[in-house]
N, C-alpha and C positions, 0 to 999 in steps of 0.2 A: 302017523308016527309023530312023536313029540321031540322037540329039541331039548338039549340040556338046559338052555336058557328058559324055555317055557316051563319046564318042571321046577326049576329053582324059583322062578317068579311066582308060580302057583303056591309053592310051599311057603315062600316068604309072605305072600299075601295072607295066607291062612294063619301064619304065626302073628302077623300084625293084627288081624281080626281078633285073635285070642287075647292079645295084649290090650286092645281097646275094650274088649268084653270084660276084662278084669276091672277096668275103671267103671264100666256101666253097672257092675254088680254092687258098687259101693252105695250105701244108703244115702250119704250126703249128695252124691252125684245124681242119684234117682230123684232126690228132692229138688235139686236145681233144675233138672229137666222137667219135672212135673209143674214147676212154676210157669213153664212155657207151654204147658199142656201137651208134653211129649213124653212118651214112655221109653224105657230102655229097649223094649221089644220093637218099637217103631224104628229106632236107630239100627238095631241088629238086622232088621229086614233090609235096610238100605246099604249096609256096609259091603256086601258082596258086589254091589253095582259100581263101587268106586274103582277108579284106576289104581293100579299097583303103586304108582308114585304118590297118589293122594293118601292111600292107606299108610305108606311109609312115612310121609310127612306128619300125619296125625300121630302115629305110633312114636315117632321120634320126639315130638313135642310132649307127649305124655311121659315118655322115659326121662326127659330133661327136667320134669317137675321135681322139686326136692321132696323128700319124704316129710310128711307133715300130718298133724292131726286134723280132724274135720273143721276145727275152728279157723284154721288158716286157709282152708281150701277155697273159700270165697275169693280171697285175694289172689291165689295162685292159679286157679282153674279156668278163669274166663277165656284165655287164649285158646287152649285146646278144645274147650266146650263150644266156643263160637265157631272155631274151624270145623268141628264135628257137625254142628247145626248147618253151617254153610255147605259143606260137602255133601251132606245127605239131603239137601234141598229144603230144609225147614226154614231157613232164612235166605235172604238174597242181599247181603250187605254190600257185596262188590259192585252192584249196579245202582246203589243208592247215592253215589257221590257224583 
């Protein structure tokens, strides 16, 4: 049997994955990822393995980004993209200091 909290957490995690996936579908984001030899599909495979709090943090950062055209994305996207790469294991910035 599942508790209400478990059901809400599962639904929230799925909603966050869907919000992140919208970002991953953008051509400019795909291009930025490909510069690091990472595909959106690679990221999508790893998202379900993240803790609910990690997904929430990432989704919140993406939601906080202002609406912009792709020419400004380079300046605005690094934080969420770096976090995405860090959380999915493609980078290990936190241990490099």
